[in-house]
N, C-alpha and C positions, 0 to 999 in steps of 0.2 A: 312659872309658866302655867297659864290657865288651861284646863282641859274641858271647860264648859263650852258646849257648842251652841251657837245661835244660827238660825236659818232665816234668810231674808228672801221674800218673793215680791215680784212686781210685774204687771203686764208688759212692761217695756223691756224686761230682761230676756235675752235670747242668746243662742249659740248657733254658729254656722260650722258645718263640717264639709270639707271638700275632699273627694276621693276619686280614684281612678278605677274603672271597672273593665274587665275583659269579658267579651261575649263570645264564647266558643260553643262547642257542641257538635252534633252531627246533623246532616241534612240541611234543612233551611236555616237552622240556628247557626250553623257554621259560617253563614254569609254575613253575620253580624245583625245589627238592629238599624231600622230606619229612624231618622231624626228630622224634625221640622226644620225647613230651611236648607236642607242638604239633598243632593241628588244621589248620594252614596249610601251604602249600608256600612256600619261601623263595628269593628271588632274591639276597639278601644274607645271608651267614652269617659267624660268627666261628669261627676255627679255632685250637686250642691244640695245640702239638706239644712233647713233652718228649723230650730226647735225652741220651745220655751225653756227657760232656765231659772234656777234658783242658786243662791250662794250661801254657803255655810261658813261660819267663822269658828275655827278651832285650831289649837296648837299654834296660835299666833300667825295663822295663814288663812287665805280665802280659798275655798274649794267650790268650783263651779260644777253644777250637776245638770245633766240633760233632763228635759221635761218632754212634754207632748210634741210630736212632730207637727210642724205647721205647713211646711212647703218642701217639696222635693222636685228638682228639675235636672235634666240631663242635657249635655251638649257634646259636640264633637271637639276634638283637639283644636281644629281650626277655629271653631266658634269661640272656644275658650281664649285663644290667642287674640282673636278680634275683640272680644269683650274687654280684656285687661289692657288693651293698647288703644282704646278709642273712648277715652273719658270725654263725655259731653259732645261727642260727634255722632251725627246720623240719628236715625230713629230708634236705635237699639239693635241688639244682636238676637237673632232667633234662638230660642231654646225649646226643649220639649218638656212640658209639664207632666209630672207623673203623680203628684199627690198635693192636695190642698185641703186644709182643714181650718178650724176656727170659723165656723159658719160657711165653709166651702163644701165642695162635693165629695171630699175624701179621695179615694183611689180613682185615677183617671184611666180610661181604657187606652191600651197601647196605640201609639201613632202608627197609621197604616203606611204601606209603601207609597212613596211619592209617585205621581204620574210621570210617564216618560216625557222628558223635555223634548226629545226628537219628535215624538208624536204631537206634542203641543205646538211646536213651531211649524210642523207640516200643516196642521189644521189652520193655523193663523195665516200661513201663506196661501192656502186654498181659499180662505175667506176673503183675503185681500184681492186675490186674482178674480174671484167671483164678483166682488163689488165693482172692480174696474171694468170687468167684462160687461156688466150691466150698463155702464156709462157708454162704452163703445157701441153696444147694441142700440142705445138711444140715438147716438149719432148716425148709425147705419140706417135706422128706421127713418130719420129725418131726411137723409139723402134719398132714400127710396120714395118718400112722399113728394119731394121736389121733382124727382125724375118723372113720377106719375103725373104731376100737375103740368109738366112741360115748360115750367118757367121757374127761375130762381133769381131773385133780386139781390142787390148788394148786401142788404141787411141780413137776408137769409144766409148768404155765404159767410158773412162776418160772424154770425152766430154759430155756424157749423165749425168755422175755424177756431173760435174761442172754446167751444165745448170739446172739440177734438184735442186741442192743446191741454185743456184741463185733465182730460182722461189720460193722456200720455204722461203728463207730469205726476199725476196721482199714482199711476202704475209704477213709475220709476222710483218715486220717493218712498212709497209704502214697502215695496220689495226690498229696497236698500235698507230701510229701517229694520225690518224683520231679520234680514241677514246679519246686520250689525249686532242686534240684540242676541241672536243665536251665537255669534262669535264671542261676545262678551261673556255669555253664560258658560260656554264651553271652556274659556280661559279661566273663569272662576272655579269651575269644577276641577280642572287640572291642578290649579294652585292648591285647592283644598285637599286633593288626593296626595299631593307632594308633602303637605304638612302631616297628613295622617301617616304616610309611609316613613317619613323622617322620625316622627315620634315613636312609631313602633320599633324601628331599627335602633334608635337610641335606648329605648327601654330594654330591648333584647340584649344589646351589647353590654349594658350596665349589669343586667342580671347574670349574664355569662361571665363577665369580669369578676363580679363578687364571688361567684361560685368557684372560679379558677383560683382566686386569691385564698379562699378558705381551704381548698384542697392543697395548695402549696404550703400553707401554714401547718396543716395537719401532718404533711410529710416531714416537715422540718422539726416540729415539736413532738411528733409521735403521739399526740393526744388530740381529741376532738376540740374544735374551736367553734363556739356558738356565735351566731350573728349578734352583734352588739357588745361582745366582749372587748375590753380594752387591750391593745397590743401595740408594740413599737415595731416599725419596719426599717431596717438599715439598708440603704442603697449604696452600692459600690463595693 
């Protein structure tokens, strides 16, 4: 068995690390962190880190070593689920970039709180109503002009009828569109929140279950049992 170690490096070598992070604390920090593409603040997130790598050969085995960090990004549990279940579909899953190097900017400033979707939809409804109101004002002004002139021909009435119909149709369709978009966004937010809650509950139950199991084994064996120790459990 050779103990001589050889090290190989190449720009294409890399390592990726996926981890879960809890964001607790007091005050504002206890609300979690904002993430791009999400209306929620998150207390549990998934982090992906890509690093340069090298490989050494010793003791008849390959040993991979971490090198310089190249990229770090963070996503919610719902975004993680969307990413791994949508191969080749859509335009991609939103993620929050935190670090880029190798000719990149390095550490990236934290992502700010997203704007209120309710306020955004309110502003869009107001803009839509204002635009359609302008059309109705134009029709109203044309009616006033014809009344002032004391005569209205068939062509004038046809034009009024057409413009009034366009204004009514635009008002109905734009309002319906904005309401439907708001409904879809709220349903998406609710679904995302459910995934976050389910992930938190699953993680908490698993942690409590492991703790309870260790306590039971300690009581039975009368000695400490460390996580990762091998043991057999008899049922019945």
